[in-house]
MARTI-239389 format. One record per residue (C-alpha): x negated, y, z; residue in one letter; residue number from 1. Coordinates in steps of 0.02 Angstrom, whole numbers, plus 50000, padded with zeros to 5 digits. Layout:
<sites>
east_north_up_res_n
X_Y_Z_A_NUM
...
</sites>
This chain:
<sites>
east_north_up_res_n
50000_50000_50000_M_1
49944_50176_49961_A_2
50003_50346_50019_T_3
50005_50497_49905_L_4
50032_50671_49974_N_5
50113_50809_49872_S_6
50167_50987_49909_D_7
50325_50959_49808_Y_8
50412_50793_49778_L_9
50553_50782_49650_I_10
50659_50626_49641_I_11
50742_50622_49471_G_12
50682_50652_49294_N_13
50830_50733_49207_S_14
50900_50909_49189_A_15
50895_50964_49373_A_16
50730_50882_49420_G_17
50630_50934_49267_V_18
50698_51112_49272_T_19
50651_51124_49455_A_20
50475_51059_49421_A_21
50450_51185_49281_E_22
50515_51326_49390_T_23
50403_51278_49536_I_24
50250_51278_49426_R_25
50294_51451_49359_A_26
50304_51515_49538_K_27
50161_51414_49613_D_28
50014_51380_49495_P_29
49916_51278_49622_Y_30
50036_51173_49725_G_31
50040_50986_49688_T_32
50200_50922_49608_I_33
50250_50739_49599_T_34
50403_50682_49503_L_35
50469_50504_49518_I_36
50606_50408_49429_S_37
50657_50227_49408_R_38
50688_50260_49223_E_39
50527_50234_49122_P_40
50566_50362_48988_H_41
50502_50537_48954_H_42
50638_50660_49000_V_43
50778_50651_48871_Y_44
50947_50733_48840_G_45
51076_50615_48914_R_46
51220_50695_48815_P_47
51133_50636_48656_L_48
51138_50448_48686_I_49
51299_50426_48586_S_50
51220_50521_48441_Y_51
51072_50402_48444_L_52
51187_50253_48422_I_53
51279_50342_48281_E_54
51115_50377_48193_G_55
51131_50565_48210_K_56
50970_50584_48309_T_57
50809_50491_48352_T_58
50719_50446_48513_L_59
50588_50580_48480_D_60
50720_50712_48446_A_61
50808_50668_48610_M_62
50659_50722_48715_K_63
50711_50869_48823_F_64
50533_50933_48838_K_65
50374_50914_48733_P_66
50274_50753_48745_E_67
50138_50843_48843_T_68
50259_50926_48966_F_69
50200_50838_49124_Y_70
50017_50862_49082_E_71
50040_51044_49031_D_72
50127_51084_49196_H_73
50007_50979_49302_K_74
50148_50865_49360_I_75
50109_50690_49420_T_76
50250_50590_49340_A_77
50279_50414_49410_L_78
50408_50336_49294_L_79
50472_50158_49299_G_80
50565_50032_49406_D_81
50420_50010_49527_E_82
50429_50195_49571_F_83
50611_50193_49626_E_84
50632_50283_49793_A_85
50701_50161_49922_L_86
50682_50255_50086_T_87
50678_50436_50142_L_88
50608_50481_50312_D_89
50651_50665_50338_P_90
50557_50679_50502_E_91
50395_50607_50434_A_92
50423_50696_50267_H_93
50391_50533_50175_E_94
50474_50431_50038_V_95
50448_50243_50018_G_96
50438_50170_49842_L_97
50492_50001_49776_K_98
50310_49951_49743_N_99
50269_49972_49928_G_100
50179_50139_49912_D_101
50238_50297_49996_S_102
50232_50483_49957_I_103
50216_50618_50087_G_104
50288_50788_50042_Y_105
50301_50966_50099_G_106
50468_50997_50014_R_107
50576_50870_49923_C_108
50713_50887_49792_L_109
50847_50755_49768_L_110
50897_50763_49584_A_111
50957_50584_49576_T_112
51110_50617_49468_G_113
51258_50500_49455_S_114
51285_50312_49450_V_115
51428_50226_49361_P_116
51579_50173_49461_F_117
51620_49991_49425_T_118
51805_49957_49454_P_119
51856_49804_49556_P_120
51929_49711_49409_I_121
51940_49522_49423_K_122
51811_49435_49315_G_123
51715_49593_49269_L_124
51560_49560_49373_Q_125
51425_49447_49305_G_126
51470_49459_49121_K_127
51318_49484_49009_S_128
51418_49578_48876_N_129
51488_49709_48995_V_130
51392_49874_48988_F_131
51394_50047_49064_T_132
51351_50202_48961_F_133
51256_50323_49074_I_134
51073_50300_49030_T_135
50971_50273_48873_L_136
50942_50092_48921_D_137
51129_50066_48946_D_138
51168_50135_48775_A_139
51031_50037_48685_E_140
51090_49874_48763_Q_141
51270_49909_48711_A_142
51209_49957_48537_W_143
51113_49793_48515_A_144
51263_49693_48575_A_145
51379_49785_48456_A_146
51267_49750_48306_V_147
51256_49566_48352_E_148
51444_49555_48379_A_149
51477_49636_48212_S_150
51367_49510_48121_L_151
51448_49361_48208_K_152
51623_49426_48174_A_153
51582_49453_47991_S_154
51515_49276_47975_E_155
51676_49211_48052_S_156
51786_49317_47940_G_157
51866_49417_48080_R_158
51862_49593_48151_C_159
51737_49643_48284_S_160
51811_49721_48440_R_161
51762_49820_48594_V_162
51865_49869_48745_V_163
51817_50031_48832_V_164
51884_50043_49009_I_165
51903_50229_49046_G_166
51942_50377_48934_S_167
51837_50513_49011_G_168
51702_50603_48913_L_169
51581_50457_48933_I_170
51710_50327_48880_G_171
51766_50422_48727_L_172
51588_50462_48672_K_173
51548_50276_48689_A_174
51702_50235_48586_A_175
51649_50358_48451_E_176
51471_50290_48444_A_177
51523_50107_48436_L_178
51656_50141_48304_S_179
51512_50154_48181_H_180
51467_49971_48216_H_181
51629_49883_48265_L_182
51799_49870_48181_D_183
51923_49893_48322_E_184
51899_50007_48472_I_185
52026_49996_48614_S_186
52017_50126_48753_V_187
52108_50092_48916_L_188
52157_50230_49038_E_189
52246_50206_49203_L_190
52306_50387_49204_A_191
52453_50441_49096_D_192
52339_50525_48967_R_193
52163_50517_48898_I_194
52032_50639_48963_L_195
52143_50672_49114_P_196
52022_50791_49201_T_197
51980_50890_49044_V_198
52146_50905_48952_L_199
52330_50935_48989_D_200
52465_50816_48923_P_201
52493_50912_48761_E_202
52308_50924_48717_G_203
52280_50742_48765_S_204
52420_50681_48652_A_205
52349_50778_48505_L_206
52172_50712_48533_L_207
52238_50534_48544_Q_208
52325_50555_48377_R_209
52169_50630_48297_L_210
52062_50483_48355_L_211
52174_50349_48278_E_212
52115_50370_48096_P_213
51938_50333_48159_H_214
51987_50160_48221_G_215
52007_50211_48404_I_216
52169_50158_48487_T_217
52202_50228_48661_C_218
52314_50149_48791_Y_219
52358_50281_48922_P_220
52444_50211_49076_G_221
52361_50041_49054_L_222
52199_49966_49115_T_223
52121_49795_49134_A_224
52196_49684_49267_D_225
52076_49541_49230_E_226
51928_49508_49117_V_227
51946_49342_49027_L_228
51785_49247_49001_G_229
51694_49092_48946_E_230
51543_49070_49058_G_231
51451_49235_49069_D_232
51537_49304_48913_Q_233
51691_49415_48916_A_234
51809_49368_48774_V_235
51958_49476_48816_G_236
52055_49573_48947_V_237
52227_49550_49022_R_238
52311_49720_49040_L_239
52414_49780_49186_T_240
52571_49754_49079_N_241
52527_49571_49051_G_242
52469_49588_48870_E_243
52296_49528_48816_C_244
52164_49606_48703_L_245
52021_49506_48626_D_246
51848_49582_48628_C_247
51665_49549_48590_D_248
51601_49668_48723_L_249
51663_49787_48858_I_250
51607_49962_48905_I_251
51646_50003_49087_A_252
51665_50192_49090_A_253
51791_50222_49228_V_254
51688_50362_49303_G_255
51532_50409_49399_V_256
51486_50442_49579_R_257
51345_50546_49653_P_258
51187_50441_49672_N_259
51172_50493_49853_S_260
51135_50329_49946_S_261
50952_50375_49979_L_262
51003_50537_50065_A_263
51151_50461_50157_L_264
51044_50324_50232_E_265
50926_50461_50292_A_266
51072_50548_50380_G_267
51115_50686_50255_A_268
51284_50770_50271_Q_269
51401_50726_50129_S_270
51578_50756_50066_G_271
51619_50708_49888_R_272
51435_50741_49855_G_273
51287_50799_49958_L_274
51329_50957_50053_I_275
51206_51099_50027_V_276
51198_51283_50075_D_277
51169_51430_49958_E_278
50984_51386_49951_R_279
51032_51210_49893_L_280
50955_51145_50054_L_281
51035_50987_50125_T_282
51060_50953_50310_S_283
50890_50866_50310_L_284
50736_50974_50345_P_285
50644_51030_50186_D_286
50756_50919_50076_V_287
50847_51008_49935_Y_288
50972_50937_49810_A_289
51029_50989_49637_A_290
51135_50924_49494_G_291
51267_50788_49489_D_292
51227_50729_49666_V_293
51285_50894_49744_V_294
51458_50945_49802_Q_295
51497_51112_49718_V_296
51623_51246_49765_C_297
51733_51288_49616_D_298
51735_51478_49617_V_299
51903_51483_49528_L_300
52014_51373_49636_D_301
51908_51343_49791_G_302
51901_51154_49772_S_303
51745_51057_49824_E_304
51681_50920_49709_H_305
51528_50864_49609_P_306
51506_50949_49441_L_307
51421_50821_49329_A_308
51376_50938_49186_L_309
51206_50967_49105_W_310
51209_51160_49113_P_311
51257_51156_49298_N_312
51113_51036_49334_A_313
50989_51150_49247_M_314
51056_51303_49338_H_315
51044_51220_49507_Q_316
50874_51147_49466_G_317
50807_51321_49431_K_318
50876_51391_49593_I_319
50811_51244_49695_A_320
50639_51261_49614_G_321
50630_51445_49656_R_322
50682_51414_49836_Q_323
50558_51272_49857_M_324
50419_51385_49792_A_325
50464_51519_49918_G_326
50581_51633_49821_D_327
50722_51658_49947_E_328
50818_51778_49834_T_329
50879_51634_49725_A_330
51050_51579_49788_L_331
51189_51468_49721_F_332
51365_51535_49747_H_333
51467_51400_49661_G_334
51518_51369_49482_S_335
51658_51309_49370_F_336
51671_51176_49236_A_337
51630_51216_49055_V_338
51639_51075_48927_N_339
51590_51077_48744_A_340
51603_50912_48652_V_341
51648_50845_48482_D_342
51720_50679_48425_F_343
51691_50648_48239_F_344
51756_50809_48158_D_345
51858_50857_48312_I_346
51795_51000_48422_S_347
51845_51019_48604_L_348
51798_51162_48720_L_349
51870_51186_48893_T_350
51827_51293_49044_A_351
51891_51334_49216_G_352
52064_51289_49279_V_353
52164_51199_49146_I_354
52296_51112_49251_N_355
52338_51242_49385_P_356
52437_51199_49540_R_357
52611_51272_49550_E_358
52565_51372_49705_D_359
52429_51466_49608_M_360
52560_51573_49520_G_361
52476_51561_49350_C_362
52537_51622_49182_E_363
52506_51504_49036_I_364
52498_51547_48851_D_365
52495_51408_48719_I_366
52456_51419_48533_Y_367
52485_51254_48444_A_368
52480_51200_48262_E_369
52477_51030_48179_D_370
52297_50984_48219_N_371
52243_51122_48338_S_372
52290_51172_48515_Y_373
52242_51319_48624_A_374
52294_51350_48804_K_375
52251_51500_48913_F_376
52277_51503_49100_V_377
52289_51675_49182_K_378
52302_51726_49363_Q_379
52323_51902_49432_D_380
52289_51976_49261_G_381
52127_51880_49233_K_382
52082_51728_49128_L_383
52036_51578_49236_I_384
52039_51436_49111_G_385
52062_51381_48932_Y_386
52075_51231_48815_I_387
52020_51247_48634_L_388
52052_51089_48533_L_389
52001_51108_48351_N_390
52000_51296_48377_R_391
51825_51346_48430_P_392
51836_51531_48388_Q_393
51797_51651_48530_N_394
51750_51515_48656_A_395
51597_51612_48715_G_396
51700_51769_48738_I_397
51832_51677_48840_Y_398
51699_51600_48952_T_399
51625_51774_48979_A_400
51797_51841_49028_L_401
51810_51705_49160_I_402
51631_51729_49224_E_403
51651_51916_49242_N_404
51830_51919_49306_G_405
51880_52044_49171_V_406
52048_52131_49191_D_407
52145_52077_49037_L_408
52252_52234_49038_D_409
52098_52329_48978_S_410
52087_52222_48820_L_411
52185_52203_48660_D_412
52298_52052_48688_Q_413
52262_51994_48510_D_414
52102_51923_48583_I_415
52194_51759_48611_F_416
52239_51740_48429_L_417
52129_51631_48318_E_418
52050_51773_48219_T_419
51883_51824_48300_P_420
51889_51991_48390_Q_421
51763_52125_48434_N_422
51793_52164_48616_L_423
51783_52340_48683_D_424
51720_52313_48861_F_425
51729_52463_48976_D_426
51565_52553_49016_N_427
51541_52470_49185_E_428
51561_52294_49115_M_429
51454_52335_48963_R_430
51310_52397_49074_W_431
51321_52244_49186_E_432
51314_52123_49040_R_433
51171_52213_48952_L_434
51070_52223_49114_H_435
51109_52052_49188_K_436
50930_52031_49252_F_437
50900_52212_49300_Y_438
50817_52223_49472_P_439
50952_52242_49605_R_440
50848_52360_49711_D_441
50841_52492_49572_L_442
50976_52613_49522_D_443
51019_52646_49339_R_444
50883_52778_49325_R_445
50752_52648_49377_G_446
50728_52730_49549_W_447
50722_52636_49711_K_448
50889_52642_49798_E_449
50894_52697_49979_K_450
50923_52554_50101_I_451
</sites>
């Protein structure tokens, strides 16, 4: 066994962890940084794994940072299964690795992301052709199985089939990717509509209809009651209504959970994710957390929940890195969900509150045509959420209206029509947006303000 000591230890090699490491190095040129991850790969863009399977990108193009990133930033990167963190001792400031070694640290960041939630479906466990779709390795294994299944089905003169359990963003992106290799894609969803956390019933129904010509059939209100198998192979599923679907493989994409077990076993405070303060400091001394593993306050409706989105992970990673390097001015005050995704030729953008509670007193405007749908949620004269399905115009403007809490009475109401608009922000808002990073201790003349 060996012990390595590092000023900064980062557990996790994705958006939050890598952004934090880069930020720390910019603030502290000399401190030692060690980054560990059980995944053996150079940092890559997780949202791109479906595009890899579709043939729209390559492994090299998926790299989130240049090949020499770790070397250029003097980061000791320990990547691979043997470097998985198994124990965290917050008092000793030490992390134990799977290979028996340990790492002492001055400050530690937990950027461990999410892990897939495997539903308790009879017969699901132990099947070799059941896959998740979170990591690059997950996707490549599913891809290889799909290609093999397609060849075997073709030799037998039948259609190849996959069942996707779960119709969230991960499930639908998996369905899209595998539709390029398999004939029939069946997507099961226990809720009464697909993408239940991202769309409302009207938008969900339209998306479901638009997916059908691409060979994707969705079954809202139904999920698998039992996986039917022969040995370690799944050959079909029995649905909750008693019907059966044949399949060559299964994608389990019911959802994800914060990968917080390391911190919880060390005594960290947790709710739906790890609880942190504005500095992104956990309840453990000198242990920070960022990304999917963190419970976030939604600034629009006050709810507390993880926000498993790439931009949020990067934002938190930057703040955590600054704090760890001694910049106490960097604070996290909460966030709200912003999604931008496409399925085939279908664009979907959503932000903020899209299914408001009745007690929120919201006003809702809807603009619907045959293959497009737009919904705007307003509260107290301000925009707090939107859905744009096959109507991407003005999405950036709408997000800015939410971020800045702009009073809609000051704007031309035609802004919510499809035709792009030029907004006439008032002088105060215009100055704030143009000087977003202007030093807060200076007035608009560049003079020091009196304290």
